[in-house]
N, CA, C and O atoms as a GROMACS GRO file, in nm:
protein
  344
    1MET      N    1   5.157  -4.422  -0.534
    1MET     CA    2   5.123  -4.577  -0.542
    1MET      C    3   4.975  -4.595  -0.590
    1MET      O    4   4.945  -4.689  -0.665
    2ILE      N    5   4.898  -4.521  -0.553
    2ILE     CA    6   4.784  -4.518  -0.566
    2ILE      C    7   4.762  -4.492  -0.718
    2ILE      O    8   4.688  -4.577  -0.768
    3GLU      N    9   4.803  -4.406  -0.795
    3GLU     CA   10   4.791  -4.369  -0.942
    3GLU      C   11   4.832  -4.518  -1.008
    3GLU      O   12   4.759  -4.588  -1.078
    4GLN      N   13   4.949  -4.545  -0.972
    4GLN     CA   14   4.994  -4.648  -1.017
    4GLN      C   15   4.862  -4.792  -1.049
    4GLN      O   16   4.829  -4.848  -1.154
    5ASN      N   17   4.821  -4.809  -0.923
    5ASN     CA   18   4.724  -4.928  -0.923
    5ASN      C   19   4.591  -4.877  -1.004
    5ASN      O   20   4.519  -4.960  -1.060
    6LEU      N   21   4.568  -4.764  -1.008
    6LEU     CA   22   4.435  -4.712  -1.055
    6LEU      C   23   4.458  -4.700  -1.189
    6LEU      O   24   4.361  -4.719  -1.263
    7PHE      N   25   4.579  -4.670  -1.246
    7PHE     CA   26   4.627  -4.708  -1.455
    7PHE      C   27   4.621  -4.838  -1.463
    7PHE      O   28   4.570  -4.893  -1.561
    8SER      N   29   4.680  -4.912  -1.349
    8SER     CA   30   4.695  -5.059  -1.385
    8SER      C   31   4.533  -5.134  -1.415
    8SER      O   32   4.497  -5.217  -1.498
    9LEU      N   33   4.454  -5.055  -1.300
    9LEU     CA   34   4.318  -5.148  -1.322
    9LEU      C   35   4.255  -5.077  -1.473
    9LEU      O   36   4.209  -5.150  -1.561
   10ALA      N   37   4.260  -4.923  -1.487
   10ALA     CA   38   4.208  -4.911  -1.613
   10ALA      C   39   4.257  -4.965  -1.713
   10ALA      O   40   4.164  -5.008  -1.780
   11PHE      N   41   4.408  -4.999  -1.787
   11PHE     CA   42   4.464  -5.050  -1.876
   11PHE      C   43   4.402  -5.180  -1.888
   11PHE      O   44   4.395  -5.224  -2.003
   12LEU      N   45   4.354  -5.253  -1.792
   12LEU     CA   46   4.359  -5.394  -1.762
   12LEU      C   47   4.218  -5.391  -1.832
   12LEU      O   48   4.200  -5.453  -1.937
   13SER      N   49   4.113  -5.312  -1.767
   13SER     CA   50   3.994  -5.312  -1.835
   13SER      C   51   3.992  -5.306  -1.969
   13SER      O   52   3.930  -5.380  -2.044
   14GLN      N   53   4.077  -5.193  -2.003
   14GLN     CA   54   4.038  -5.178  -2.150
   14GLN      C   55   4.124  -5.234  -2.257
   14GLN      O   56   4.106  -5.209  -2.376
   15VAL      N   57   4.224  -5.318  -2.208
   15VAL     CA   58   4.259  -5.482  -2.263
   15VAL      C   59   4.162  -5.578  -2.297
   15VAL      O   60   4.140  -5.631  -2.406
   16ILE      N   61   4.099  -5.597  -2.167
   16ILE     CA   62   3.979  -5.726  -2.162
   16ILE      C   63   3.897  -5.652  -2.257
   16ILE      O   64   3.853  -5.715  -2.353
   17LEU      N   65   3.865  -5.510  -2.244
   17LEU     CA   66   3.745  -5.439  -2.341
   17LEU      C   67   3.768  -5.467  -2.470
   17LEU      O   68   3.702  -5.554  -2.526
   18VAL      N   69   3.853  -5.405  -2.529
   18VAL     CA   70   3.908  -5.396  -2.680
   18VAL      C   71   3.959  -5.487  -2.727
   18VAL      O   72   3.943  -5.504  -2.848
   19SER      N   73   4.069  -5.612  -2.624
   19SER     CA   74   4.111  -5.721  -2.744
   19SER      C   75   4.038  -5.816  -2.694
   19SER      O   76   4.100  -5.919  -2.724
   20ILE      N   77   3.921  -5.853  -2.622
   20ILE     CA   78   3.864  -5.997  -2.585
   20ILE      C   79   3.755  -5.940  -2.610
   20ILE      O   80   3.720  -5.950  -2.728
   21TYR      N   81   3.666  -5.867  -2.521
   21TYR     CA   82   3.510  -5.861  -2.531
   21TYR      C   83   3.470  -5.825  -2.667
   21TYR      O   84   3.415  -5.914  -2.732
   22ILE      N   85   3.485  -5.732  -2.712
   22ILE     CA   86   3.434  -5.655  -2.855
   22ILE      C   87   3.462  -5.778  -2.994
   22ILE      O   88   3.378  -5.814  -3.076
   23PRO      N   89   3.604  -5.821  -2.984
   23PRO     CA   90   3.681  -5.888  -3.107
   23PRO      C   91   3.545  -6.030  -3.103
   23PRO      O   92   3.463  -6.053  -3.192
   24SER      N   93   3.560  -6.093  -2.988
   24SER     CA   94   3.477  -6.185  -2.929
   24SER      C   95   3.322  -6.165  -3.002
   24SER      O   96   3.276  -6.258  -3.068
   25ARG      N   97   3.264  -6.068  -2.988
   25ARG     CA   98   3.141  -6.033  -2.992
   25ARG      C   99   3.124  -6.050  -3.165
   25ARG      O  100   3.057  -6.131  -3.228
   26ILE      N  101   3.197  -5.959  -3.203
   26ILE     CA  102   3.229  -5.951  -3.376
   26ILE      C  103   3.247  -6.095  -3.452
   26ILE      O  104   3.190  -6.132  -3.554
   27ALA      N  105   3.359  -6.177  -3.359
   27ALA     CA  106   3.344  -6.309  -3.449
   27ALA      C  107   3.260  -6.412  -3.427
   27ALA      O  108   3.261  -6.516  -3.492
   28ARG      N  109   3.143  -6.372  -3.285
   28ARG     CA  110   3.031  -6.402  -3.312
   28ARG      C  111   2.948  -6.375  -3.383
   28ARG      O  112   2.879  -6.474  -3.409
   29ARG      N  113   2.912  -6.272  -3.438
   29ARG     CA  114   2.827  -6.254  -3.503
   29ARG      C  115   2.881  -6.252  -3.632
   29ARG      O  116   2.801  -6.199  -3.710
   30MET      N  117   3.006  -6.296  -3.696
   30MET     CA  118   3.027  -6.324  -3.815
   30MET      C  119   3.020  -6.464  -3.847
   30MET      O  120   3.021  -6.512  -3.960
   31SER      N  121   3.014  -6.528  -3.731
   31SER     CA  122   2.936  -6.712  -3.774
   31SER      C  123   2.828  -6.717  -3.748
   31SER      O  124   2.770  -6.824  -3.767
   32PHE      N  125   2.750  -6.598  -3.690
   32PHE     CA  126   2.569  -6.642  -3.660
   32PHE      C  127   2.570  -6.593  -3.839
   32PHE      O  128   2.523  -6.683  -3.909
   33VAL      N  129   2.606  -6.498  -3.901
   33VAL     CA  130   2.592  -6.467  -4.075
   33VAL      C  131   2.650  -6.568  -4.124
   33VAL      O  132   2.575  -6.605  -4.215
   34PHE      N  133   2.777  -6.665  -4.116
   34PHE     CA  134   2.791  -6.752  -4.172
   34PHE      C  135   2.689  -6.864  -4.164
   34PHE      O  136   2.641  -6.912  -4.266
   35GLU      N  137   2.658  -6.902  -4.045
   35GLU     CA  138   2.545  -7.006  -4.019
   35GLU      C  139   2.362  -6.961  -4.110
   35GLU      O  140   2.291  -7.040  -4.172
   36THR      N  141   2.340  -6.835  -4.088
   36THR     CA  142   2.201  -6.789  -4.080
   36THR      C  143   2.213  -6.750  -4.249
   36THR      O  144   2.121  -6.742  -4.330
   37TYR      N  145   2.339  -6.731  -4.269
   37TYR     CA  146   2.334  -6.635  -4.407
   37TYR      C  147   2.450  -6.766  -4.531
   37TYR      O  148   2.560  -6.723  -4.566
   38PRO      N  149   2.417  -6.874  -4.568
   38PRO     CA  150   2.545  -6.988  -4.621
   38PRO      C  151   2.524  -6.909  -4.742
   38PRO      O  152   2.426  -6.843  -4.780
   39PRO      N  153   2.636  -6.930  -4.794
   39PRO     CA  154   2.660  -6.890  -4.943
   39PRO      C  155   2.591  -6.953  -5.042
   39PRO      O  156   2.575  -6.900  -5.152
   40SER      N  157   2.544  -7.076  -5.011
   40SER     CA  158   2.444  -7.137  -5.093
   40SER      C  159   2.332  -7.084  -5.132
   40SER      O  160   2.281  -7.111  -5.241
   41THR      N  161   2.280  -7.002  -5.043
   41THR     CA  162   2.141  -6.929  -5.090
   41THR      C  163   2.143  -6.795  -5.057
   41THR      O  164   2.042  -6.729  -5.037
   42HIS      N  165   2.286  -6.744  -5.050
   42HIS     CA  166   2.340  -6.592  -5.057
   42HIS      C  167   2.434  -6.625  -5.124
   42HIS      O  168   2.520  -6.672  -5.049
   43PRO      N  169   2.473  -6.626  -5.256
   43PRO     CA  170   2.592  -6.608  -5.303
   43PRO      C  171   2.604  -6.416  -5.317
   43PRO      O  172   2.722  -6.387  -5.306
   44LEU      N  173   2.539  -6.323  -5.333
   44LEU     CA  174   2.612  -6.238  -5.316
   44LEU      C  175   2.672  -6.155  -5.231
   44LEU      O  176   2.727  -6.045  -5.232
   45LEU      N  177   2.646  -6.239  -5.158
   45LEU     CA  178   2.703  -6.177  -4.994
   45LEU      C  179   2.835  -6.228  -4.967
   45LEU      O  180   2.889  -6.200  -4.860
   46TYR      N  181   2.894  -6.303  -5.056
   46TYR     CA  182   3.035  -6.383  -5.024
   46TYR      C  183   3.070  -6.356  -5.230
   46TYR      O  184   3.054  -6.423  -5.332
   47PRO      N  185   3.118  -6.229  -5.194
   47PRO     CA  186   3.179  -6.191  -5.341
   47PRO      C  187   3.353  -6.307  -5.398
   47PRO      O  188   3.404  -6.353  -5.499
   48LYS      N  189   3.373  -6.301  -5.278
   48LYS     CA  190   3.513  -6.381  -5.262
   48LYS      C  191   3.480  -6.539  -5.226
   48LYS      O  192   3.380  -6.567  -5.159
   49PRO      N  193   3.576  -6.644  -5.277
   49PRO     CA  194   3.544  -6.806  -5.207
   49PRO      C  195   3.494  -6.786  -5.065
   49PRO      O  196   3.527  -6.682  -5.008
   50PHE      N  197   3.433  -6.858  -5.015
   50PHE     CA  198   3.360  -6.867  -4.875
   50PHE      C  199   3.479  -6.928  -4.762
   50PHE      O  200   3.470  -6.911  -4.641
   51ASP      N  201   3.569  -6.986  -4.815
   51ASP     CA  202   3.665  -7.070  -4.741
   51ASP      C  203   3.772  -6.905  -4.722
   51ASP      O  204   3.841  -6.905  -4.620
   52ASP      N  205   3.781  -6.816  -4.786
   52ASP     CA  206   3.898  -6.661  -4.737
   52ASP      C  207   3.772  -6.603  -4.612
   52ASP      O  208   3.820  -6.530  -4.526
   53TYR      N  209   3.653  -6.628  -4.603
   53TYR     CA  210   3.588  -6.560  -4.482
   53TYR      C  211   3.584  -6.645  -4.369
   53TYR      O  212   3.536  -6.614  -4.260
   54VAL      N  213   3.631  -6.746  -4.395
   54VAL     CA  214   3.675  -6.818  -4.271
   54VAL      C  215   3.763  -6.778  -4.219
   54VAL      O  216   3.766  -6.720  -4.110
   55ARG      N  217   3.896  -6.818  -4.328
   55ARG     CA  218   4.013  -6.822  -4.288
   55ARG      C  219   4.054  -6.608  -4.168
   55ARG      O  220   4.112  -6.573  -4.066
   56MET      N  221   3.981  -6.548  -4.274
   56MET     CA  222   3.992  -6.395  -4.229
   56MET      C  223   3.940  -6.425  -4.085
   56MET      O  224   4.016  -6.388  -3.995
   57GLN      N  225   3.817  -6.490  -4.043
   57GLN     CA  226   3.765  -6.474  -3.904
   57GLN      C  227   3.864  -6.552  -3.801
   57GLN      O  228   3.876  -6.524  -3.682
   58ARG      N  229   3.938  -6.664  -3.876
   58ARG     CA  230   4.052  -6.728  -3.747
   58ARG      C  231   4.151  -6.638  -3.792
   58ARG      O  232   4.241  -6.673  -3.716
   59ARG      N  233   4.197  -6.554  -3.855
   59ARG     CA  234   4.322  -6.451  -3.798
   59ARG      C  235   4.273  -6.342  -3.732
   59ARG      O  236   4.341  -6.287  -3.646
   60TYR      N  237   4.160  -6.301  -3.762
   60TYR     CA  238   4.109  -6.215  -3.682
   60TYR      C  239   4.139  -6.259  -3.494
   60TYR      O  240   4.219  -6.224  -3.407
   61ARG      N  241   4.056  -6.327  -3.502
   61ARG     CA  242   4.089  -6.430  -3.334
   61ARG      C  243   4.242  -6.397  -3.310
   61ARG      O  244   4.291  -6.347  -3.208
   62ILE      N  245   4.302  -6.433  -3.417
   62ILE     CA  246   4.449  -6.429  -3.353
   62ILE      C  247   4.506  -6.364  -3.311
   62ILE      O  248   4.572  -6.358  -3.208
   63ALA      N  249   4.479  -6.282  -3.423
   63ALA     CA  250   4.539  -6.108  -3.382
   63ALA      C  251   4.488  -6.047  -3.245
   63ALA      O  252   4.555  -5.992  -3.157
   64ASN      N  253   4.370  -6.067  -3.249
   64ASN     CA  254   4.322  -5.992  -3.122
   64ASN      C  255   4.382  -6.082  -3.021
   64ASN      O  256   4.425  -6.018  -2.924
   65TRP      N  257   4.397  -6.195  -3.015
   65TRP     CA  258   4.430  -6.285  -2.897
   65TRP      C  259   4.614  -6.240  -2.862
   65TRP      O  260   4.678  -6.233  -2.757
   66VAL      N  261   4.640  -6.222  -2.969
   66VAL     CA  262   4.816  -6.180  -2.991
   66VAL      C  263   4.785  -6.015  -2.867
   66VAL      O  264   4.809  -5.994  -2.748
   67ILE      N  265   4.738  -5.951  -2.954
   67ILE     CA  266   4.733  -5.838  -2.926
   67ILE      C  267   4.712  -5.828  -2.764
   67ILE      O  268   4.782  -5.766  -2.684
   68ALA      N  269   4.613  -5.893  -2.744
   68ALA     CA  270   4.568  -5.917  -2.584
   68ALA      C  271   4.710  -5.934  -2.506
   68ALA      O  272   4.756  -5.855  -2.424
   69GLY      N  273   4.761  -6.039  -2.544
   69GLY     CA  274   4.880  -6.085  -2.477
   69GLY      C  275   4.980  -5.987  -2.457
   69GLY      O  276   5.043  -5.987  -2.351
   70ILE      N  277   5.008  -5.885  -2.564
   70ILE     CA  278   5.085  -5.851  -2.559
   70ILE      C  279   5.062  -5.730  -2.459
   70ILE      O  280   5.160  -5.692  -2.396
   71GLY      N  281   4.960  -5.675  -2.443
   71GLY     CA  282   4.846  -5.593  -2.319
   71GLY      C  283   4.945  -5.631  -2.212
   71GLY      O  284   5.044  -5.577  -2.163
   72PHE      N  285   4.876  -5.752  -2.192
   72PHE     CA  286   4.924  -5.818  -2.094
   72PHE      C  287   5.038  -5.812  -1.994
   72PHE      O  288   5.050  -5.786  -1.875
   73SER      N  289   5.135  -5.859  -2.123
   73SER     CA  290   5.260  -5.810  -2.078
   73SER      C  291   5.338  -5.729  -2.034
   73SER      O  292   5.437  -5.720  -1.961
   74VAL      N  293   5.259  -5.661  -2.109
   74VAL     CA  294   5.280  -5.487  -2.089
   74VAL      C  295   5.251  -5.392  -1.959
   74VAL      O  296   5.308  -5.287  -1.931
   75LEU      N  297   5.111  -5.482  -1.865
   75LEU     CA  298   5.054  -5.466  -1.748
   75LEU      C  299   5.181  -5.507  -1.689
   75LEU      O  300   5.264  -5.430  -1.640
   76ALA      N  301   5.193  -5.694  -1.700
   76ALA     CA  302   5.313  -5.726  -1.594
   76ALA      C  303   5.406  -5.659  -1.552
   76ALA      O  304   5.435  -5.648  -1.433
   77ALA      N  305   5.482  -5.591  -1.677
   77ALA     CA  306   5.587  -5.495  -1.686
   77ALA      C  307   5.544  -5.394  -1.592
   77ALA      O  308   5.619  -5.381  -1.496
   78SER      N  309   5.480  -5.348  -1.595
   78SER     CA  310   5.474  -5.233  -1.558
   78SER      C  311   5.452  -5.253  -1.425
   78SER      O  312   5.488  -5.161  -1.351
   79LEU      N  313   5.400  -5.354  -1.373
   79LEU     CA  314   5.336  -5.352  -1.202
   79LEU      C  315   5.455  -5.442  -1.168
   79LEU      O  316   5.473  -5.408  -1.051
   80PHE      N  317   5.568  -5.554  -1.196
   80PHE     CA  318   5.667  -5.612  -1.139
   80PHE      C  319   5.808  -5.552  -1.162
   80PHE      O  320   5.903  -5.576  -1.087
   81VAL      N  321   5.814  -5.477  -1.267
   81VAL     CA  322   5.970  -5.444  -1.292
   81VAL      C  323   5.989  -5.292  -1.226
   81VAL      O  324   5.930  -5.188  -1.255
   82PRO      N  325   6.100  -5.318  -1.122
   82PRO     CA  326   6.119  -5.203  -1.031
   82PRO      C  327   6.182  -5.105  -1.107
   82PRO      O  328   6.271  -5.116  -1.190
   83ARG      N  329   6.098  -4.970  -1.050
   83ARG     CA  330   6.148  -4.825  -1.136
   83ARG      C  331   6.251  -4.783  -1.007
   83ARG      O  332   6.269  -4.843  -0.902
   84GLY      N  333   6.307  -4.661  -1.054
   84GLY     CA  334   6.390  -4.552  -0.929
   84GLY      C  335   6.292  -4.536  -0.832
   84GLY      O  336   6.176  -4.578  -0.821
   85ARG      N  337   6.366  -4.464  -0.762
   85ARG     CA  338   6.316  -4.400  -0.630
   85ARG      C  339   6.209  -4.270  -0.683
   85ARG      O  340   6.220  -4.180  -0.766
   86GLU      N  341   6.132  -4.301  -0.616
   86GLU     CA  342   5.984  -4.232  -0.661
   86GLU      C  343   5.996  -4.105  -0.534
   86GLU      O  344   5.907  -4.021  -0.521
   0.00000   0.00000   0.00000
């Protein structure tokens, strides 16, 4: 049983780190670049229309929240679904 708890703790920390913390840092960095280097003063930084980059950032955040939800669902299923005798 202790192995299950340790695995769950490690899995939870990986889901939080990889699906929530790191993507939020990347999204904040993207927002910083958008605000600090706008397309009006740095047109070469944005070869596509600026709305495409804003849309990409939004999709990135949504995709990572969906992945985190899947990770939490898998964790919950592994904790609460009964298994056979061990």
